[in-house]
Steps between C-alpha positions, in 0.01 A plus 500: 500500500253485215153628577194284455137544595209264531172546316217332687148420382304473826196287421236330712603143415855549368802718523712560192864600532730650237837670533609810313855623454524867593725695265520864604135603525382237253370150564591209277314168545738233629248220545145426396228472764497179701184408691465355849335266598384410147862414421814489710593864440808480723645202312424657161662825614808310621536324163457826313762677713743210459485554123641853545872462575555876522302514828722421799421207728445742789248697295319182399479389864374842605233501227384149591486593870283801415277279284463264798399792722228624268366149434489427874329832570236429235448142624462607861307820451419554135133420508452718807737781407453768241751593234559822699616298799732297275644825360564622854686179585700500172542868405769432236277266297260606224147372562191460286194302590134459564450538876 
């Protein structure tokens, strides 16, 4: 299975999600950043993934499920949770942010 990782911008009023393709020890951007709730990040991510036929359907579903998890976590707890707490919940994601 191909390896992917999420890059997350953890902000006070938004969360931005991007996916990188992991090749060996290098990261290659797969998508641009999509913002939630400013835009429908999940839908934009889905469209972007659908344009990449080399990613299997199972991988796409897995990536979208992970995106749902992080969006839900931010919606439910983001304003009250620090970026450190988000990193603890999602240790395989790469985080940057302001809180």
